[in-house]
N, C-alpha and C positions, 0 to 999 in steps of 0.2 A: 115675449121674451124667448130667446133660443134656449132649448133644454136638450137633454139627451136621454137615451134609454139606459137603464140600469138592470143588471141581473145579479142574482145571488140565489137564495132559496126560492125566490119568486121573481117576478119582473116589477119594475118600477120606473119612475121618471126622476131623473137627477136634475134638480133645478140649479144647483151650484150655490155657493155662498153669497155672491153678489145679488143674484135674483132673490134668494131667500130673504136677505136683509132688506131689499127694496120692496118686494111685493107681498110678503107674508108677515103676519102679526104673531108675535110670540105668545099671545093669549089664546090663539086658536088651537083647538084639539083636533080639528078635522077641516077638510075643504071639500067642496063639491066640484066635480070636473065633468063638463059636457064632452062626451065622446060619441061621435056619429049620431048627434041629436038625442042622446039619452044621458041623463044625469046620474053620476055615481058619486058616492061619498067615500073619501079616503081619510084614514086617521093619520094625524101627524104625531109621530112618536117622539119621545124625549131625544132620541138620537138624531132626529131631524134638526134639532137645535144644537146638538153637541158633537157635530163633526160628520154627519152623514146626511147632507141636505137633499134627500130624495123621499118621495112618497111612494109607498109600495102597495101592491095589490095582494095583501095578506089573505091567503086562503081562497083567492078568486083567480079568474083568468081574464078579466076585462082588459087589462093592459096587455097581457100576453097575446090574446086574440087580436087586438088592434095592431100590435106590432107585426104579427104574422101576416095580416092582411095588407100591410103597407110597406114592410121592410123584410130583409132577410134575417131570420132568427134561427139559430144563433148567428151573431155577426162576428167578423174577424176580431181577434183579440186586440184590444186597444183602439178599436174603431166603432164605437156604438153609433147607431143612427141618431141624427139630430133632427129636431122638429120644433114646432112652435107651441107655446102654452100662452094663451091670451087671457088677460084679466077681463072678466065680463061683469063683475060685481063684487060685493063684500063676501069674501071666502068662496068666490065662484070663478072658475076658469074654463077655458075651452081648449082642448087638445086637437091640434091640426097637423097633418103630415107636411 
């Protein structure tokens, strides 16, 4: 699926409403994402289901560091980098540039 970068207090991955509804299960509290051959766990907050369909790197720099290695951070206003999030199993995804 095509997704985009998100930034606020931290960095995250915006999956969007359609991808959230198609590829994510509302019973999940977390997902695992493979980033450069390492698996990381990200919590899905209530806001993920209530209007902010992105998972965030709360308190960490995994997504931020990955974005800096692959894209310009920060990016121009209104033009976040776009990339792929591949489903690889139950609650498991792979992030690719």
